[in-house]
C-alpha positions in Angstrom: 97.9 148.1 177.4 96.1 151.4 177.9 98.1 154.5 177.4 95.4 156.9 178.4 92.2 157.0 180.5 90.2 157.4 177.4 91.6 154.3 175.8 91.0 152.4 179.1 87.3 153.2 178.9 87.0 152.5 175.2 88.7 149.1 175.7 86.3 148.3 178.6 83.3 149.3 176.5 84.4 147.2 173.6 85.1 144.2 175.8 81.6 144.5 177.4 79.7 145.2 174.2 81.4 142.8 171.8 82.9 140.1 173.9 80.4 139.9 176.8 82.8 140.7 179.7 81.1 142.3 182.7 82.5 145.5 184.2 82.9 143.7 187.4 85.1 141.0 185.7 87.2 143.7 184.1 87.6 145.8 187.2 88.5 142.7 189.3 91.4 141.7 186.9 94.9 142.3 188.0 96.4 144.8 185.5 98.8 142.3 183.9 96.0 139.7 183.7 93.8 142.2 181.7 96.8 142.8 179.4 97.1 139.1 178.8 93.4 138.7 178.0 93.4 141.7 175.7 96.5 140.5 173.8 94.9 137.0 173.4 91.7 138.6 172.1 93.7 140.8 169.6 95.5 137.7 168.4 92.2 135.8 168.0 90.6 138.6 166.1 93.6 138.9 163.8 93.5 135.1 163.1 89.8 135.3 162.4 90.3 138.1 159.9 93.1 136.2 158.3 90.8 133.1 157.9 88.0 135.3 156.4 90.4 136.7 153.8 91.6 133.2 153.0 88.0 132.0 152.6 87.2 135.0 150.4 90.2 134.2 148.2 89.1 130.6 147.9 85.6 131.7 146.9 86.9 134.0 144.2 88.9 131.3 142.4 
């Protein structure tokens, strides 16, 4: 999931600031477990964005 140390820290920061994970929770995850949660979160965010666009299109009609 992270291809550099910088990306690892940026991802941790985003997870802590925007999604209320604690640093302890993130550090205690098995690497593949972290990848699963990050991928699920990405899918969730994409679905929310899709729904927002759909709602905006309905409002403009």
